[in-house]
C-alpha positions in Angstrom: 0.1 -0.1 0.2 1.2 3.5 -0.9 0.6 4.9 2.5 2.2 8.4 1.1 -0.2 8.9 -1.4 -3.0 11.7 -1.0 -6.7 11.4 -2.1 -7.4 14.0 -4.9 -10.6 15.9 -5.2 -11.9 18.8 -6.3 -12.4 20.8 -3.1 -10.0 22.2 -0.9 -8.6 20.3 2.0 -7.0 23.6 3.4 -8.9 24.7 6.7 -8.2 28.1 7.5 -10.8 30.8 6.7 -8.8 32.4 4.1 -8.6 29.6 1.8 -12.4 28.9 2.1 -13.2 32.4 1.4 -10.8 32.5 -1.5 -12.4 29.3 -3.2 -15.6 31.3 -3.6 -13.7 34.2 -5.2 -11.6 32.6 -8.3 -11.7 35.7 -10.2 -8.9 37.2 -8.1 -5.6 36.6 -9.3 -4.1 37.2 -5.7 -6.3 34.5 -4.6 -4.4 31.6 -2.5 -3.9 28.5 -4.9 -6.0 25.7 -3.9 -4.0 22.5 -2.2 -4.4 19.8 -4.2 -3.6 16.0 -3.4 -2.4 13.1 -5.7 -4.8 11.0 -7.6 -5.1 8.4 -4.8 -9.1 7.6 -4.5 -10.1 6.7 -1.0 -12.8 3.6 -1.0 -13.3 3.1 2.6 -16.5 3.8 3.9 -17.2 6.0 7.1 -18.1 3.4 9.3 -15.3 1.3 8.1 -13.0 4.1 9.0 -14.5 4.3 12.3 -14.3 0.5 12.9 -10.1 0.9 12.0 -9.7 3.9 14.1 -11.7 2.8 17.1 -9.7 -0.4 17.0 -6.6 1.6 16.6 -7.6 3.4 20.1 -8.5 0.5 21.8 -5.4 -1.6 23.5 -4.8 -3.9 26.4 -4.8 -0.7 28.7 -8.7 -1.2 28.8 -8.0 -4.0 31.2 -6.3 -1.4 33.7 -8.8 1.2 33.6 -10.8 -0.1 36.6 -7.6 -0.3 38.7 -7.0 3.4 37.8 -10.5 4.3 39.3 -9.9 2.6 42.4 -7.2 4.9 42.8 -8.9 8.0 41.8 -12.5 8.0 42.7 -15.4 7.6 40.4 -15.6 11.7 39.7 -11.8 12.2 39.4 -11.8 9.1 37.0 -14.5 10.5 34.9 -13.1 13.8 34.6 -9.7 12.9 33.9 -11.1 10.3 31.2 -12.9 13.0 29.6 -10.3 15.6 29.6 -7.8 13.1 28.0 -10.6 12.4 25.2 -11.3 16.1 24.5 -7.0 16.7 24.3 -7.0 13.6 22.0 -9.6 14.8 19.7 -7.9 18.4 19.6 -4.6 16.7 18.8 -6.1 14.8 15.6 -7.5 18.3 14.8 -4.2 19.8 14.7 -2.9 16.9 12.7 -5.7 17.1 10.2 -5.3 20.8 9.6 -1.4 20.8 9.4 -2.1 18.0 6.9 -4.8 19.6 4.9 -3.0 22.7 4.9 0.2 21.7 2.9 -1.4 18.7 0.8 0.0 16.0 3.1 -1.5 13.0 4.4 1.7 11.2 6.1 3.0 11.7 9.6 6.4 11.7 8.5 6.0 14.0 5.7 4.6 16.6 8.0 7.9 16.2 10.1 9.7 17.0 6.9 7.7 20.0 5.8 8.3 21.3 9.7 11.8 20.8 10.1 13.1 19.1 6.9 14.8 15.0 6.8 15.6 15.3 10.7 11.8 15.8 11.7 10.8 13.3 9.0 13.2 10.5 10.4 12.3 11.6 14.0 8.2 11.2 13.3 9.3 7.8 11.5 11.3 6.5 14.4 8.9 7.6 17.2 6.0 5.8 15.2 7.9 2.8 14.5 9.1 2.4 18.2 5.8 3.3 19.5 4.0 0.7 17.7 6.7 -2.0 17.7 5.9 -1.6 21.3 2.3 -2.0 21.0 2.5 -4.8 18.8 5.0 -6.8 21.5 2.3 -6.0 24.1 -0.2 -7.6 22.4 1.6 -10.7 21.8 2.7 -10.8 25.3 -1.0 -11.2 26.3 -1.3 -13.9 23.5 1.8 -15.7 25.2 0.6 -15.5 28.4 -3.1 -15.8 28.3 -3.6 -18.0 25.1 -1.7 -21.4 27.2 -4.1 -20.5 30.3 -7.1 -20.6 28.0 -6.4 -23.9 26.3 -5.7 -25.6 29.4 -8.9 -24.3 31.0 -10.8 -25.5 27.9 -8.9 -28.8 28.3 -9.9 -29.4 32.1 -6.3 -29.6 32.8 -5.5 -28.2 36.4 -1.6 -27.4 35.5 0.4 -26.6 32.3 1.5 -30.5 31.8 4.1 -29.2 29.1 2.4 -30.1 25.7 3.7 -28.3 22.8 0.1 -26.3 22.5 0.4 -25.3 25.9 3.7 -23.6 25.3 3.3 -19.5 24.8 6.1 -19.2 22.4 5.0 -21.7 20.1 1.4 -20.4 20.1 2.5 -16.7 19.3 4.5 -18.3 16.3 1.4 -19.8 15.2 -0.9 -16.9 15.9 1.7 -14.8 13.7 2.1 -16.8 11.0 -1.6 -18.3 10.6 -3.7 -14.9 11.2 -1.2 -12.0 12.0 0.8 -12.0 8.5 -2.2 -12.8 6.1 -3.9 -9.7 7.4 -0.7 -7.5 7.4 -0.2 -8.4 3.7 -3.5 -6.5 2.6 -2.8 -4.0 0.3 -4.6 -1.3 2.0 -5.8 -0.6 5.5 -9.4 -0.1 4.7 -9.7 -4.0 3.9 -9.3 -4.3 7.7 -12.4 -2.8 8.4 -14.0 -6.0 8.9 -11.6 -7.3 11.1 -11.4 -4.5 13.3 -15.4 -4.5 13.5 -15.2 -8.2 14.7 -12.3 -7.2 17.1 -14.5 -4.4 18.6 -17.3 -6.8 19.0 -15.2 -9.1 21.2 -14.4 -6.1 23.5 -18.4 -5.1 23.5 -18.5 -9.0 24.8 -16.1 -8.4 27.2 -17.7 -5.1 28.3 -21.1 -6.9 28.6 -19.7 -9.6 30.9 -18.0 -7.1 33.1 -21.7 -5.5 33.5 -23.3 -9.1 33.9 -20.7 -10.0 36.6 -21.3 -6.9 38.7 -24.7 -8.2 39.5 -23.3 -11.9 39.9 -20.3 -11.3 42.2 -21.3 -10.3 46.1 -18.7 -7.8 47.1 -17.8 -10.1 50.1 -16.9 -12.8 48.1 -14.2 -10.6 46.3 -12.7 -9.8 49.7 -12.5 -13.7 50.4 -10.2 -14.1 48.0 -8.0 -10.7 49.1 -6.2 -12.5 52.0 -4.8 -15.2 49.5 -4.2 -12.6 46.5 -2.0 -10.4 49.1 -0.1 -13.5 50.6 0.8 -14.9 47.1 1.4 -12.2 44.8 2.9 -8.5 44.9 0.0 -6.9 43.0 -0.7 -3.6 45.0 -4.4 -3.4 46.7 -5.3 0.1 47.2 -6.4 1.4 50.6 -10.0 0.7 52.6 -10.2 -2.3 50.3 -12.3 -4.2 52.7 -14.9 -1.1 52.2 -17.7 -2.4 49.8 -18.6 1.5 48.8 -17.6 3.7 45.8 -15.2 6.5 46.6 -16.1 9.6 44.5 -12.4 11.1 45.0 -9.4 9.1 46.2 -6.0 10.3 46.8 -3.0 7.6 47.7 0.1 6.7 46.8 -0.9 5.2 43.4 -3.0 8.2 42.4 -0.7 10.0 40.0 0.8 6.9 39.0 -2.5 5.8 37.2 -2.7 8.9 35.2 -0.3 7.3 32.4 -3.2 4.8 31.9 -5.8 7.1 30.8 -3.6 9.5 29.4 -2.2 6.7 27.0 -5.6 5.0 26.2 -6.7 7.1 23.2 -2.9 6.6 21.3 -4.3 6.4 17.7 -2.2 9.3 16.0 -0.1 7.0 13.6 -3.2 5.5 12.2 -5.1 8.8 11.6 -3.6 10.0 8.2 -3.4 6.5 6.6 -6.8 6.1 7.5 -7.6 9.8 6.1 -5.9 8.8 2.9 -8.3 5.7 2.3 -11.5 7.6 3.5 -14.0 7.5 0.8 -15.0 11.3 -0.2 -12.2 12.3 2.3 -12.6 15.9 3.7 -11.0 17.5 7.0 -14.4 17.6 8.4 -15.4 13.8 7.3 -12.3 12.7 9.0 -12.5 14.6 11.9 -15.9 13.0 12.3 -14.6 9.7 12.0 -12.2 10.6 14.9 -15.0 12.1 16.8 -17.2 9.0 16.8 -14.5 6.6 17.4 -13.1 8.7 20.5 -16.9 9.1 21.9 -17.2 5.4 21.4 -14.2 4.5 23.1 -14.8 7.0 25.9 -18.3 5.3 26.8 -16.5 1.8 26.7 -13.6 2.9 28.6 -15.9 4.3 31.3 -18.6 1.6 31.3 -15.4 -1.1 31.7 -14.2 0.9 34.4 -16.9 1.6 36.3 -18.6 -1.7 36.5 -15.1 -3.5 37.0 -14.4 -1.1 39.9 -18.1 -1.5 41.6 -17.9 -5.6 41.4 -14.3 -5.2 43.4 -14.1 -1.9 44.7 -10.6 -1.6 46.4 -9.6 -5.3 45.7 -9.3 -4.6 42.1 -5.9 -5.8 40.4 -4.1 -4.0 38.1 -5.4 -6.7 35.2 -8.8 -6.6 35.5 -9.1 -10.4 34.3 -6.9 -11.8 36.8 -9.3 -10.3 39.3 -12.2 -12.2 38.3 -10.0 -15.5 38.2 -9.4 -15.1 41.8 -13.1 -15.4 42.5 -13.6 -18.6 40.1 -10.5 -19.8 38.0 -12.6 -22.2 35.9 -15.7 -19.7 35.2 -16.7 -20.4 31.7 -18.2 -16.9 31.0 -14.5 -15.5 32.2 -12.8 -17.9 30.1 -14.6 -16.8 27.0 -14.1 -13.3 27.9 -10.3 -14.2 27.8 -10.7 -15.9 24.6 -12.4 -12.6 23.1 -9.7 -10.5 24.4 -7.3 -12.6 23.0 -9.0 -12.4 19.4 -9.4 -8.5 19.7 -5.8 -8.1 20.3 -4.5 -10.3 17.6 -6.9 -8.7 15.3 -5.3 -5.1 16.2 -1.6 -6.2 15.4 -2.0 -5.8 11.7 -3.5 -2.3 12.0 -0.8 -1.4 14.3 1.7 -2.8 11.5 0.6 -0.5 8.8 2.0 2.8 10.2 5.2 0.9 10.8 5.6 0.0 7.1 4.4 3.5 6.0 7.3 4.9 8.3 10.2 2.6 6.7 8.8 3.3 3.2 9.0 7.0 4.0 12.5 6.6 5.2 14.3 4.5 2.9 12.1 4.2 0.0 10.3 7.4 -0.2 10.1 7.8 -4.0 9.6 4.5 -5.2 6.1 3.2 -6.2 4.3 0.6 -4.6 5.9 -2.9 -5.0 4.6 -6.1 -3.6 7.9 -7.9 -2.7 8.9 -4.8 -0.2 5.5 -4.9 1.1 5.5 -8.5 2.1 9.0 -8.4 3.2 8.8 -5.4 5.7 5.4 -7.2 7.0 7.3 -10.0 7.8 10.3 -8.4 9.0 8.2 -6.6 11.6 6.4 -9.5 12.8 9.6 -11.8 13.0 11.3 -8.9 15.0 8.2 -8.7 17.3 8.5 -12.1 17.7 11.8 -12.4 18.9 11.4 -9.7 21.4 8.7 -11.6 23.1 10.3 -14.9 23.0 13.9 -14.1 24.1 13.9 -10.7 25.9 12.3 -11.4 29.5 12.9 -8.0 30.8 11.1 -6.4 27.6 8.4 -4.7 29.7 11.1 -2.2 30.9 12.1 -1.4 27.6 8.4 -0.9 26.6 7.9 1.4 29.6 10.6 3.6 28.4 9.2 3.8 24.8 5.7 4.6 25.9 6.8 7.0 28.4 8.6 8.8 25.5 6.9 7.9 22.3 3.3 8.3 23.2 3.4 11.8 24.7 5.3 12.6 21.4 2.6 11.3 19.2 -0.3 12.7 21.1 0.7 16.1 22.2 4.2 17.0 21.2 4.5 16.5 17.6 1.0 17.7 16.6 1.6 20.6 18.5 5.0 21.8 17.3 4.0 20.6 13.5 0.9 22.9 13.7 3.5 25.8 14.8 5.9 25.5 12.1 4.0 24.4 9.2 1.1 26.9 9.4 2.5 30.3 8.1 2.7 33.4 10.2 1.1 35.4 7.4 -2.1 33.1 8.1 -1.7 32.7 11.9 1.0 34.8 13.7 3.0 33.0 16.1 1.2 34.7 19.2 -2.3 33.9 17.6 -4.6 32.1 20.0 -4.6 28.7 18.2 -0.6 28.6 18.0 -0.2 29.7 21.7 -2.8 26.7 22.5 -0.6 24.3 20.1 2.4 25.3 22.3 0.7 24.8 25.6 -0.5 21.4 24.0 3.2 20.6 23.1 4.3 21.5 26.5 1.7 19.4 28.2 3.2 16.4 26.4 6.4 17.4 27.9 4.9 17.3 31.1 3.5 13.8 30.7 6.8 12.7 29.3 8.9 13.7 32.5 6.1 12.2 34.9 5.9 8.7 33.2 9.6 8.2 33.2 9.9 9.5 36.8 7.3 6.7 37.5 9.3 4.2 35.6 12.6 5.3 37.5 10.7 5.1 40.9 9.7 1.4 40.4 13.2 0.3 39.0 14.6 2.1 42.3 12.2 0.6 44.7 12.1 -2.6 43.1 8.4 -2.8 42.9 6.4 -4.0 40.0 3.6 -2.1 38.7 1.7 -2.2 35.7 0.8 1.0 33.9 -1.3 -0.8 31.3 -0.1 -1.0 27.6 -1.9 0.9 24.8 
């Protein structure tokens, strides 16, 4: 897929008011020339684009949101989740506005326009590192959860060592049999169907969480708490024996849970490729895709966190499914939910791989036409590399923690803000205009998140404690 191609149409994708006004005044010789994209015609429907972007937003971090709520309280969590959702939508607005102004629909090319080749390489490297980390986190879930699911369905009380209960074997089978064929699709839009199925799996997960709220007595969750504290190092928040929801909670873990929510809406590397393939693509139409996707994920995140928290209250663990397993390890519904989550994260991997391939093409083959051999080779190498990382590097979580603490705020806050400031010329929007001041503050917010997240990781390393921030 030529992800650096743009969709051509007769309407302007420049979003400044001047450009829109001049479109109606073609007789003026001083009118600004309308920006044109290349002749790539997007064919992905509005609904399929929503499925793809929603699937890109949805990540394994949803399993940690109930834990985040237990350490912030219901009201504070809702405020935090709402603020991050709005900021994410604003970030996409900056990206689309910058892209439309210069006629570019590739993240790396925006970096090239803003800072030249160094900006292009920086954006491509950040996207590649972030998405490799995301792919690896998904395959780690497959490696750890799939053997347990198979073991439970076979009625085995423990892993007896068969090849089909080996996590390393299973991720190779899943990668070759499912992920690689989907990653070879020429266009991202073709994955709309698998993205829709992936989202339906997560909806099943949400429905099960709501159902379990009314079938697990609060006292039962606390009967298992002593065992959990004696056999694991998972943090249990204060007042865990109290079966009452806390509206506001401030404890040692409150600030630590902020990155869980802050990085729950990372989808920015996929925005421009989805924009390129959107049928009848305009900035307004793509912003609508983003807004609907973010709203849908906001509702799903909120309901999952709320009902998960109201089931276990202070006893909720950093990985929600593990908490259910402590109540009844052989619960058939929870086993089905775990299988659904595995399917969802597996089908998300090909969507996450597309921006990596585009980034590599932008760095090494910027002017080359589409070629199937190159398309297939990059997909194979990426999947092969991620499999090696998941299989052979035991401390990969720390490495991905550093990647997530640096690349996620860069993609959400820093790059969209500074690209907008650099790309939009001062004769259109002065440096001290409200829009550029907002963009500068937005980028500064990203630096704050980056410093905060890195600080949490360093504190973990120094203290020797194991906590889970929750990967996107």
